[in-house]
C-alpha positions, 0 to 999 in steps of 0.5 A, spaced: 500 500 500 505 504 501 508 503 495 502 504 491 501 511 495 508 513 493 507 511 486 501 516 485 505 521 489 511 521 484 506 521 478 502 527 481 509 531 481 511 529 474 504 531 471 504 537 475 511 539 473 510 537 465 503 541 466 507 547 469 512 547 463 507 546 457 503 552 461 509 556 461 511 555 454 504 556 451 504 563 455 511 565 452 509 563 445 503 568 446 507 573 448 512 572 443 507 575 437 508 582 440 515 582 442 521 578 444 520 580 451 515 579 456 514 584 462 516 580 469 512 581 476 517 586 478 516 590 471 523 588 468 523 585 461 525 578 461 527 574 455 522 569 453 527 564 450 531 564 456 525 563 460 523 557 456 530 554 456 530 555 464 523 551 464 525 546 460 532 545 464 527 545 471 522 540 468 528 535 466 531 536 473 524 534 476 523 528 472 530 526 474 529 527 481 522 523 480 526 517 477 531 518 483 525 518 488 522 512 485 528 508 485 529 509 492 522 508 494 523 501 490 529 499 494 526 501 500 520 497 499 524 491 496 528 491 503 522 491 507 519 485 503 525 481 505 525 483 512 518 482 513 519 475 510 525 474 514 521 476 521 515 471 519 520 465 518 521 462 525 528 459 523 531 465 522 533 471 527 531 477 522 534 482 527 541 480 526 541 480 519 541 487 515 538 488 508 541 493 503 538 494 497 540 498 491 537 497 484 535 490 485 541 488 488 540 485 495 546 485 500 545 481 506 550 482 512 550 480 519 551 473 523 547 467 523 547 460 528 548 455 522 549 454 515 541 452 514 539 459 517 544 462 512 541 458 506 534 460 508 536 467 509 539 467 502 533 463 499 528 468 502 531 474 499 532 470 492 525 469 492 522 476 493 519 479 486 524 485 484 531 482 486 536 481 481 541 478 485 543 477 492 550 478 495 552 474 501 556 477 507 553 473 512 557 470 517 556 463 521 557 463 528 
C-alpha cells in the first residue's frame, strides 16, 4: 500500500511539473507575437527564450529527481519485503541480519547460528519479486 501511495505521489509531481512547463511555454509563445520580451512581476523585461530554456532545464531536473525518488522508494520497499519475510520465518533471527538494497541488488550482512539459517536467509531474499541478485556477507557463528 505504501508503495502504491508513493507511486501516485511521484506521478502527481511529474504531471504537475510537465503541466507547469507546457503552461509556461504556451504563455511565452503568446507573448512572443508582440515582442521578444515579456514584462516580469517586478516590471523588468525578461527574455522569453531564456525563460523557456530555464523551464525546460527545471522540468528535466524534476523528472530526474522523480526517477531518483522512485528508485529509492523501490529499494526501500524491496528491503522491507525481505525483512518482513525474514521476521515471519521462525528459523531465522531477522534482527541480526541487515538488508541493503540498491537497484535490485540485495546485500545481506550480519551473523547467523548455522549454515541452514544462512541458506534460508539467502533463499528468502532470492525469492522476493524485484531482486536481481543477492550478495552474501553473512557470517556463521
